[in-house]
PyMOL Python script that loads the backbone (N, CA, C, O; Angstrom):
from pymol import cmd

cmd.read_pdbstr("""\
ATOM      1  N   MET A   1       8.316  56.619  75.808  1.00  0.00           N
ATOM      2  CA  MET A   1       8.589  56.093  77.123  1.00  0.00           C
ATOM      3  C   MET A   1      10.054  56.322  77.506  1.00  0.00           C
ATOM      4  O   MET A   1      10.345  56.667  78.652  1.00  0.00           O
ATOM      5  N   ILE A   2      10.957  56.137  76.575  1.00  0.00           N
ATOM      6  CA  ILE A   2      12.370  56.370  76.891  1.00  0.00           C
ATOM      7  C   ILE A   2      12.646  57.860  77.112  1.00  0.00           C
ATOM      8  O   ILE A   2      13.513  58.232  77.902  1.00  0.00           O
ATOM      9  N   ARG A   3      11.899  58.696  76.405  1.00  0.00           N
ATOM     10  CA  ARG A   3      12.056  60.138  76.601  1.00  0.00           C
ATOM     11  C   ARG A   3      11.610  60.544  78.001  1.00  0.00           C
ATOM     12  O   ARG A   3      12.232  61.391  78.644  1.00  0.00           O
ATOM     13  N   THR A   4      10.533  59.933  78.459  1.00  0.00           N
ATOM     14  CA  THR A   4      10.039  60.242  79.809  1.00  0.00           C
ATOM     15  C   THR A   4      11.057  59.801  80.852  1.00  0.00           C
ATOM     16  O   THR A   4      11.321  60.525  81.811  1.00  0.00           O
ATOM     17  N   ARG A   5      11.627  58.621  80.667  1.00  0.00           N
ATOM     18  CA  ARG A   5      12.641  58.139  81.612  1.00  0.00           C
ATOM     19  C   ARG A   5      13.887  59.034  81.591  1.00  0.00           C
ATOM     20  O   ARG A   5      14.449  59.346  82.641  1.00  0.00           O
ATOM     21  N   LEU A   6      14.303  59.434  80.423  1.00  0.00           N
ATOM     22  CA  LEU A   6      15.452  60.339  80.335  1.00  0.00           C
ATOM     23  C   LEU A   6      15.154  61.686  80.982  1.00  0.00           C
ATOM     24  O   LEU A   6      16.021  62.279  81.625  1.00  0.00           O
ATOM     25  N   MET A   7      13.911  62.171  80.808  1.00  0.00           N
ATOM     26  CA  MET A   7      13.538  63.429  81.426  1.00  0.00           C
ATOM     27  C   MET A   7      13.588  63.311  82.948  1.00  0.00           C
ATOM     28  O   MET A   7      14.133  64.188  83.617  1.00  0.00           O
ATOM     29  N   TRP A   8      13.023  62.231  83.502  1.00  0.00           N
ATOM     30  CA  TRP A   8      13.032  62.046  84.946  1.00  0.00           C
ATOM     31  C   TRP A   8      14.461  61.822  85.461  1.00  0.00           C
ATOM     32  O   TRP A   8      14.818  62.284  86.544  1.00  0.00           O
ATOM     33  N   LEU A   9      15.258  61.120  84.684  1.00  0.00           N
ATOM     34  CA  LEU A   9      16.651  60.913  85.073  1.00  0.00           C
ATOM     35  C   LEU A   9      17.396  62.250  85.125  1.00  0.00           C
ATOM     36  O   LEU A   9      18.118  62.541  86.079  1.00  0.00           O
ATOM     37  N   GLY A  10      17.203  63.046  84.085  1.00  0.00           N
ATOM     38  CA  GLY A  10      17.837  64.368  84.068  1.00  0.00           C
ATOM     39  C   GLY A  10      17.345  65.253  85.189  1.00  0.00           C
ATOM     40  O   GLY A  10      18.131  65.973  85.806  1.00  0.00           O
ATOM     41  N   LEU A  11      16.054  65.209  85.461  1.00  0.00           N
ATOM     42  CA  LEU A  11      15.489  65.994  86.561  1.00  0.00           C
ATOM     43  C   LEU A  11      16.041  65.519  87.905  1.00  0.00           C
ATOM     44  O   LEU A  11      16.354  66.332  88.775  1.00  0.00           O
ATOM     45  N   GLY A  12      16.156  64.217  88.067  1.00  0.00           N
ATOM     46  CA  GLY A  12      16.708  63.667  89.313  1.00  0.00           C
ATOM     47  C   GLY A  12      18.152  64.076  89.531  1.00  0.00           C
ATOM     48  O   GLY A  12      18.540  64.447  90.639  1.00  0.00           O
ATOM     49  N   PHE A  13      18.956  64.009  88.462  1.00  0.00           N
ATOM     50  CA  PHE A  13      20.347  64.437  88.580  1.00  0.00           C
ATOM     51  C   PHE A  13      20.441  65.930  88.877  1.00  0.00           C
ATOM     52  O   PHE A  13      21.296  66.359  89.653  1.00  0.00           O
ATOM     53  N   SER A  14      19.579  66.705  88.272  1.00  0.00           N
ATOM     54  CA  SER A  14      19.590  68.147  88.511  1.00  0.00           C
ATOM     55  C   SER A  14      19.238  68.488  89.950  1.00  0.00           C
ATOM     56  O   SER A  14      19.901  69.312  90.580  1.00  0.00           O
ATOM     57  N   VAL A  15      18.201  67.856  90.464  1.00  0.00           N
ATOM     58  CA  VAL A  15      17.785  68.106  91.848  1.00  0.00           C
ATOM     59  C   VAL A  15      18.852  67.622  92.825  1.00  0.00           C
ATOM     60  O   VAL A  15      19.157  68.306  93.802  1.00  0.00           O
ATOM     61  N   THR A  16      19.415  66.455  92.565  1.00  0.00           N
ATOM     62  CA  THR A  16      20.466  65.929  93.431  1.00  0.00           C
ATOM     63  C   THR A  16      21.698  66.829  93.413  1.00  0.00           C
ATOM     64  O   THR A  16      22.279  67.119  94.458  1.00  0.00           O
ATOM     65  N   GLY A  17      22.088  67.263  92.228  1.00  0.00           N
ATOM     66  CA  GLY A  17      23.230  68.168  92.123  1.00  0.00           C
ATOM     67  C   GLY A  17      22.984  69.494  92.829  1.00  0.00           C
ATOM     68  O   GLY A  17      23.883  70.040  93.468  1.00  0.00           O
ATOM     69  N   ALA A  18      21.770  70.007  92.715  1.00  0.00           N
ATOM     70  CA  ALA A  18      21.435  71.259  93.394  1.00  0.00           C
ATOM     71  C   ALA A  18      21.479  71.081  94.909  1.00  0.00           C
ATOM     72  O   ALA A  18      21.970  71.956  95.621  1.00  0.00           O
ATOM     73  N   ALA A  19      20.971  69.960  95.403  1.00  0.00           N
ATOM     74  CA  ALA A  19      20.982  69.718  96.844  1.00  0.00           C
ATOM     75  C   ALA A  19      22.406  69.578  97.365  1.00  0.00           C
ATOM     76  O   ALA A  19      22.747  70.130  98.411  1.00  0.00           O
ATOM     77  N   ILE A  20      23.228  68.846  96.643  1.00  0.00           N
ATOM     78  CA  ILE A  20      24.623  68.672  97.065  1.00  0.00           C
ATOM     79  C   ILE A  20      25.357  70.004  97.037  1.00  0.00           C
ATOM     80  O   ILE A  20      26.102  70.318  97.966  1.00  0.00           O
ATOM     81  N   SER A  21      25.157  70.790  95.986  1.00  0.00           N
ATOM     82  CA  SER A  21      25.837  72.084  95.919  1.00  0.00           C
ATOM     83  C   SER A  21      25.350  73.021  97.016  1.00  0.00           C
ATOM     84  O   SER A  21      26.130  73.830  97.519  1.00  0.00           O
ATOM     85  N   GLN A  22      24.075  72.931  97.399  1.00  0.00           N
ATOM     86  CA  GLN A  22      23.555  73.749  98.487  1.00  0.00           C
ATOM     87  C   GLN A  22      24.215  73.370  99.814  1.00  0.00           C
ATOM     88  O   GLN A  22      24.582  74.246 100.598  1.00  0.00           O
ATOM     89  N   PHE A  23      24.366  72.056 100.069  1.00  0.00           N
ATOM     90  CA  PHE A  23      25.038  71.623 101.290  1.00  0.00           C
ATOM     91  C   PHE A  23      26.490  72.086 101.319  1.00  0.00           C
ATOM     92  O   PHE A  23      26.980  72.536 102.354  1.00  0.00           O
ATOM     93  N   ILE A  24      27.174  71.975 100.191  1.00  0.00           N
ATOM     94  CA  ILE A  24      28.572  72.415 100.123  1.00  0.00           C
ATOM     95  C   ILE A  24      28.662  73.917 100.332  1.00  0.00           C
ATOM     96  O   ILE A  24      29.544  74.386 101.051  1.00  0.00           O
ATOM     97  N   TRP A  25      27.766  74.679  99.717  1.00  0.00           N
ATOM     98  CA  TRP A  25      27.759  76.132  99.859  1.00  0.00           C
ATOM     99  C   TRP A  25      27.542  76.530 101.313  1.00  0.00           C
ATOM    100  O   TRP A  25      28.234  77.410 101.826  1.00  0.00           O
ATOM    101  N   ARG A  26      26.585  75.886 101.982  1.00  0.00           N
ATOM    102  CA  ARG A  26      26.329  76.206 103.392  1.00  0.00           C
ATOM    103  C   ARG A  26      27.537  75.877 104.247  1.00  0.00           C
ATOM    104  O   ARG A  26      27.894  76.649 105.137  1.00  0.00           O
ATOM    105  N   ASP A  27      28.173  74.734 103.989  1.00  0.00           N
ATOM    106  CA  ASP A  27      29.340  74.338 104.755  1.00  0.00           C
ATOM    107  C   ASP A  27      30.474  75.341 104.583  1.00  0.00           C
ATOM    108  O   ASP A  27      31.122  75.729 105.555  1.00  0.00           O
ATOM    109  N   LEU A  28      30.709  75.760 103.343  1.00  0.00           N
ATOM    110  CA  LEU A  28      31.755  76.753 103.099  1.00  0.00           C
ATOM    111  C   LEU A  28      31.410  78.095 103.738  1.00  0.00           C
ATOM    112  O   LEU A  28      32.298  78.781 104.244  1.00  0.00           O
ATOM    113  N   TRP A  29      30.144  78.473 103.721  1.00  0.00           N
ATOM    114  CA  TRP A  29      29.708  79.739 104.313  1.00  0.00           C
ATOM    115  C   TRP A  29      29.909  79.720 105.825  1.00  0.00           C
ATOM    116  O   TRP A  29      30.344  80.713 106.409  1.00  0.00           O
ATOM    117  N   VAL A  30      29.590  78.582 106.463  1.00  0.00           N
ATOM    118  CA  VAL A  30      29.772  78.459 107.904  1.00  0.00           C
ATOM    119  C   VAL A  30      31.260  78.530 108.248  1.00  0.00           C
ATOM    120  O   VAL A  30      31.640  79.188 109.217  1.00  0.00           O
ATOM    121  N   ASP A  31      32.094  77.865 107.470  1.00  0.00           N
ATOM    122  CA  ASP A  31      33.536  77.918 107.715  1.00  0.00           C
ATOM    123  C   ASP A  31      34.071  79.340 107.564  1.00  0.00           C
ATOM    124  O   ASP A  31      34.903  79.781 108.357  1.00  0.00           O
ATOM    125  N   ARG A  32      33.599  80.047 106.560  1.00  0.00           N
ATOM    126  CA  ARG A  32      34.048  81.426 106.350  1.00  0.00           C
ATOM    127  C   ARG A  32      33.608  82.311 107.509  1.00  0.00           C
ATOM    128  O   ARG A  32      34.391  83.122 108.003  1.00  0.00           O
ATOM    129  N   TYR A  33      32.379  82.163 107.941  1.00  0.00           N
ATOM    130  CA  TYR A  33      31.882  82.954 109.063  1.00  0.00           C
ATOM    131  C   TYR A  33      32.672  82.643 110.327  1.00  0.00           C
ATOM    132  O   TYR A  33      32.987  83.553 111.095  1.00  0.00           O
ATOM    133  N   ALA A  34      32.999  81.363 110.557  1.00  0.00           N
ATOM    134  CA  ALA A  34      33.766  80.978 111.736  1.00  0.00           C
ATOM    135  C   ALA A  34      35.160  81.594 111.697  1.00  0.00           C
ATOM    136  O   ALA A  34      35.660  82.071 112.715  1.00  0.00           O
ATOM    137  N   LEU A  35      35.781  81.583 110.536  1.00  0.00           N
ATOM    138  CA  LEU A  35      37.112  82.182 110.422  1.00  0.00           C
ATOM    139  C   LEU A  35      37.067  83.681 110.673  1.00  0.00           C
ATOM    140  O   LEU A  35      37.949  84.223 111.339  1.00  0.00           O
ATOM    141  N   LEU A  36      36.049  84.357 110.147  1.00  0.00           N
ATOM    142  CA  LEU A  36      35.932  85.799 110.360  1.00  0.00           C
ATOM    143  C   LEU A  36      35.693  86.126 111.822  1.00  0.00           C
ATOM    144  O   LEU A  36      36.292  87.064 112.347  1.00  0.00           O
ATOM    145  N   SER A  37      34.837  85.380 112.486  1.00  0.00           N
ATOM    146  CA  SER A  37      34.560  85.663 113.891  1.00  0.00           C
ATOM    147  C   SER A  37      35.774  85.338 114.753  1.00  0.00           C
ATOM    148  O   SER A  37      36.047  86.049 115.719  1.00  0.00           O
ATOM    149  N   ASP A  38      36.517  84.263 114.419  1.00  0.00           N
ATOM    150  CA  ASP A  38      37.744  83.954 115.151  1.00  0.00           C
ATOM    151  C   ASP A  38      38.776  85.050 114.944  1.00  0.00           C
ATOM    152  O   ASP A  38      39.504  85.403 115.872  1.00  0.00           O
ATOM    153  N   GLY A  39      38.841  85.583 113.746  1.00  0.00           N
ATOM    154  CA  GLY A  39      39.782  86.669 113.467  1.00  0.00           C
ATOM    155  C   GLY A  39      39.463  87.901 114.275  1.00  0.00           C
ATOM    156  O   GLY A  39      40.374  88.572 114.761  1.00  0.00           O
ATOM    157  N   LYS A  40      38.184  88.219 114.433  1.00  0.00           N
ATOM    158  CA  LYS A  40      37.790  89.373 115.239  1.00  0.00           C
ATOM    159  C   LYS A  40      38.143  89.150 116.703  1.00  0.00           C
ATOM    160  O   LYS A  40      38.609  90.070 117.375  1.00  0.00           O
ATOM    161  N   GLU A  41      37.924  87.932 117.205  1.00  0.00           N
ATOM    162  CA  GLU A  41      38.276  87.626 118.582  1.00  0.00           C
ATOM    163  C   GLU A  41      39.784  87.703 118.783  1.00  0.00           C
ATOM    164  O   GLU A  41      40.252  88.183 119.815  1.00  0.00           O
ATOM    165  N   LEU A  42      40.545  87.232 117.799  1.00  0.00           N
ATOM    166  CA  LEU A  42      41.993  87.303 117.917  1.00  0.00           C
ATOM    167  C   LEU A  42      42.486  88.741 117.872  1.00  0.00           C
ATOM    168  O   LEU A  42      43.462  89.075 118.544  1.00  0.00           O
ATOM    169  N   ASP A  43      41.830  89.603 117.090  1.00  0.00           N
ATOM    170  CA  ASP A  43      42.199  91.008 117.062  1.00  0.00           C
ATOM    171  C   ASP A  43      41.945  91.657 118.417  1.00  0.00           C
ATOM    172  O   ASP A  43      42.763  92.442 118.897  1.00  0.00           O
ATOM    173  N   ALA A  44      40.814  91.331 119.032  1.00  0.00           N
ATOM    174  CA  ALA A  44      40.498  91.873 120.356  1.00  0.00           C
ATOM    175  C   ALA A  44      41.497  91.368 121.389  1.00  0.00           C
ATOM    176  O   ALA A  44      41.933  92.127 122.254  1.00  0.00           O
ATOM    177  N   LEU A  45      41.857  90.100 121.304  1.00  0.00           N
ATOM    178  CA  LEU A  45      42.838  89.532 122.225  1.00  0.00           C
ATOM    179  C   LEU A  45      44.201  90.189 122.037  1.00  0.00           C
ATOM    180  O   LEU A  45      44.886  90.492 123.014  1.00  0.00           O
ATOM    181  N   GLN A  46      44.596  90.410 120.783  1.00  0.00           N
ATOM    182  CA  GLN A  46      45.873  91.062 120.506  1.00  0.00           C
ATOM    183  C   GLN A  46      45.891  92.480 121.065  1.00  0.00           C
ATOM    184  O   GLN A  46      46.911  92.930 121.586  1.00  0.00           O
ATOM    185  N   ALA A  47      44.775  93.181 120.960  1.00  0.00           N
ATOM    186  CA  ALA A  47      44.701  94.540 121.503  1.00  0.00           C
ATOM    187  C   ALA A  47      44.841  94.528 123.020  1.00  0.00           C
ATOM    188  O   ALA A  47      45.508  95.390 123.593  1.00  0.00           O
ATOM    189  N   ARG A  48      44.217  93.555 123.669  1.00  0.00           N
ATOM    190  CA  ARG A  48      44.322  93.475 125.132  1.00  0.00           C
ATOM    191  C   ARG A  48      45.735  93.114 125.565  1.00  0.00           C
ATOM    192  O   ARG A  48      46.245  93.660 126.543  1.00  0.00           O
ATOM    193  N   VAL A  49      46.369  92.198 124.842  1.00  0.00           N
ATOM    194  CA  VAL A  49      47.747  91.822 125.171  1.00  0.00           C
ATOM    195  C   VAL A  49      48.678  93.016 124.975  1.00  0.00           C
ATOM    196  O   VAL A  49      49.554  93.266 125.803  1.00  0.00           O
ATOM    197  N   SER A  50      48.492  93.743 123.894  1.00  0.00           N
ATOM    198  CA  SER A  50      49.321  94.925 123.646  1.00  0.00           C
ATOM    199  C   SER A  50      49.138  95.961 124.736  1.00  0.00           C
ATOM    200  O   SER A  50      50.097  96.608 125.158  1.00  0.00           O
ATOM    201  N   GLU A  51      47.903  96.117 125.191  1.00  0.00           N
ATOM    202  CA  GLU A  51      47.637  97.077 126.267  1.00  0.00           C
ATOM    203  C   GLU A  51      48.324  96.651 127.553  1.00  0.00           C
ATOM    204  O   GLU A  51      48.893  97.482 128.260  1.00  0.00           O
ATOM    205  N   LEU A  52      48.273  95.348 127.863  1.00  0.00           N
ATOM    206  CA  LEU A  52      48.942  94.861 129.068  1.00  0.00           C
ATOM    207  C   LEU A  52      50.457  94.981 128.949  1.00  0.00           C
ATOM    208  O   LEU A  52      51.136  95.286 129.929  1.00  0.00           O
ATOM    209  N   GLU A  53      50.982  94.744 127.761  1.00  0.00           N
ATOM    210  CA  GLU A  53      52.426  94.858 127.576  1.00  0.00           C
ATOM    211  C   GLU A  53      52.892  96.292 127.680  1.00  0.00           C
ATOM    212  O   GLU A  53      54.032  96.542 128.069  1.00  0.00           O
ATOM    213  N   SER A  54      52.035  97.240 127.340  1.00  0.00           N
ATOM    214  CA  SER A  54      52.442  98.641 127.381  1.00  0.00           C
ATOM    215  C   SER A  54      52.458  99.198 128.801  1.00  0.00           C
ATOM    216  O   SER A  54      53.092 100.222 129.051  1.00  0.00           O
ATOM    217  N   LEU A  55      51.764  98.534 129.743  1.00  0.00           N
ATOM    218  CA  LEU A  55      51.787  98.983 131.135  1.00  0.00           C
ATOM    219  C   LEU A  55      53.153  98.692 131.728  1.00  0.00           C
ATOM    220  O   LEU A  55      53.751  97.649 131.464  1.00  0.00           O
ATOM    221  N   SER A  56      53.636  99.623 132.526  1.00  0.00           N
ATOM    222  CA  SER A  56      54.939  99.398 133.161  1.00  0.00           C
ATOM    223  C   SER A  56      54.714  99.114 134.641  1.00  0.00           C
ATOM    224  O   SER A  56      54.044  99.878 135.335  1.00  0.00           O
ATOM    225  N   TYR A  57      55.271  98.026 135.107  1.00  0.00           N
ATOM    226  CA  TYR A  57      55.177  97.634 136.499  1.00  0.00           C
ATOM    227  C   TYR A  57      56.543  97.847 137.144  1.00  0.00           C
ATOM    228  O   TYR A  57      57.574  97.627 136.509  1.00  0.00           O
ATOM    229  N   PRO A  58      56.549  98.271 138.394  1.00  0.00           N
ATOM    230  CA  PRO A  58      57.850  98.423 139.066  1.00  0.00           C
ATOM    231  C   PRO A  58      58.487  97.052 139.271  1.00  0.00           C
ATOM    232  O   PRO A  58      57.850  96.113 139.751  1.00  0.00           O
ATOM    233  N   LYS A  59      59.745  96.966 138.899  1.00  0.00           N
ATOM    234  CA  LYS A  59      60.452  95.697 139.048  1.00  0.00           C
ATOM    235  C   LYS A  59      61.066  95.643 140.442  1.00  0.00           C
ATOM    236  O   LYS A  59      61.684  96.605 140.897  1.00  0.00           O
ATOM    237  N   SER A  60      60.891  94.515 141.108  1.00  0.00           N
ATOM    238  CA  SER A  60      61.409  94.375 142.463  1.00  0.00           C
ATOM    239  C   SER A  60      62.704  93.570 142.429  1.00  0.00           C
ATOM    240  O   SER A  60      62.914  92.718 141.565  1.00  0.00           O
ATOM    241  N   ASP A  61      63.534  93.861 143.365  1.00  0.00           N
ATOM    242  CA  ASP A  61      64.805  93.161 143.500  1.00  0.00           C
ATOM    243  C   ASP A  61      64.587  91.968 144.421  1.00  0.00           C
ATOM    244  O   ASP A  61      64.051  92.147 145.515  1.00  0.00           O
ATOM    245  N   PRO A  62      64.979  90.756 144.024  1.00  0.00           N
ATOM    246  CA  PRO A  62      64.748  89.584 144.886  1.00  0.00           C
ATOM    247  C   PRO A  62      65.450  89.714 146.233  1.00  0.00           C
ATOM    248  O   PRO A  62      64.936  89.225 147.239  1.00  0.00           O
ATOM    249  N   GLY A  63      66.591  90.350 146.273  1.00  0.00           N
ATOM    250  CA  GLY A  63      67.303  90.539 147.545  1.00  0.00           C
ATOM    251  C   GLY A  63      66.530  91.466 148.474  1.00  0.00           C
ATOM    252  O   GLY A  63      66.539  91.283 149.692  1.00  0.00           O
ATOM    253  N   GLN A  64      65.876  92.438 147.908  1.00  0.00           N
ATOM    254  CA  GLN A  64      65.118  93.393 148.702  1.00  0.00           C
ATOM    255  C   GLN A  64      63.911  92.696 149.350  1.00  0.00           C
ATOM    256  O   GLN A  64      63.528  93.041 150.468  1.00  0.00           O
ATOM    257  N   LEU A  65      63.322  91.737 148.667  1.00  0.00           N
ATOM    258  CA  LEU A  65      62.190  91.017 149.220  1.00  0.00           C
ATOM    259  C   LEU A  65      62.600  90.184 150.434  1.00  0.00           C
ATOM    260  O   LEU A  65      61.850  90.103 151.407  1.00  0.00           O
ATOM    261  N   CYS A  66      63.776  89.568 150.389  1.00  0.00           N
ATOM    262  CA  CYS A  66      64.231  88.743 151.492  1.00  0.00           C
ATOM    263  C   CYS A  66      64.592  89.588 152.711  1.00  0.00           C
ATOM    264  O   CYS A  66      64.389  89.145 153.841  1.00  0.00           O
ATOM    265  N   GLU A  67      65.119  90.788 152.509  1.00  0.00           N
ATOM    266  CA  GLU A  67      65.485  91.650 153.614  1.00  0.00           C
ATOM    267  C   GLU A  67      64.245  92.125 154.354  1.00  0.00           C
ATOM    268  O   GLU A  67      64.306  92.329 155.566  1.00  0.00           O
ATOM    269  N   ASN A  68      63.133  92.306 153.673  1.00  0.00           N
ATOM    270  CA  ASN A  68      61.912  92.787 154.318  1.00  0.00           C
ATOM    271  C   ASN A  68      61.129  91.660 154.949  1.00  0.00           C
ATOM    272  O   ASN A  68      60.113  91.913 155.597  1.00  0.00           O
ATOM    273  N   GLY A  69      61.559  90.442 154.786  1.00  0.00           N
ATOM    274  CA  GLY A  69      60.875  89.314 155.373  1.00  0.00           C
ATOM    275  C   GLY A  69      59.785  88.740 154.494  1.00  0.00           C
ATOM    276  O   GLY A  69      59.089  87.812 154.906  1.00  0.00           O
ATOM    277  N   VAL A  70      59.622  89.258 153.313  1.00  0.00           N
ATOM    278  CA  VAL A  70      58.610  88.756 152.400  1.00  0.00           C
ATOM    279  C   VAL A  70      59.278  87.774 151.448  1.00  0.00           C
ATOM    280  O   VAL A  70      60.293  88.082 150.822  1.00  0.00           O
ATOM    281  N   VAL A  71      58.701  86.612 151.353  1.00  0.00           N
ATOM    282  CA  VAL A  71      59.287  85.611 150.466  1.00  0.00           C
ATOM    283  C   VAL A  71      58.435  85.432 149.259  1.00  0.00           C
ATOM    284  O   VAL A  71      58.762  84.627 148.387  1.00  0.00           O
TER     285      VAL A  71
END
""", "prot")
cmd.dss("prot")
cmd.show_as("cartoon", "prot")
cmd.util.cbc("prot")
cmd.orient("prot")
């Protein structure tokens, strides 16, 4: 009888440990996937910012704007 109880106790601990480790594994996997997808989005954003920074816009003189009547 004590052997049966020990067997069920061991089985219960094993199943509980497996379930907890599965939840932890899924949580870590989701966090890793989120970090990777955020990194890809940040790379795309960095590329767009670099492209905008590389464009050259004509710089206007503030005095010239006032002379033309445009404020």
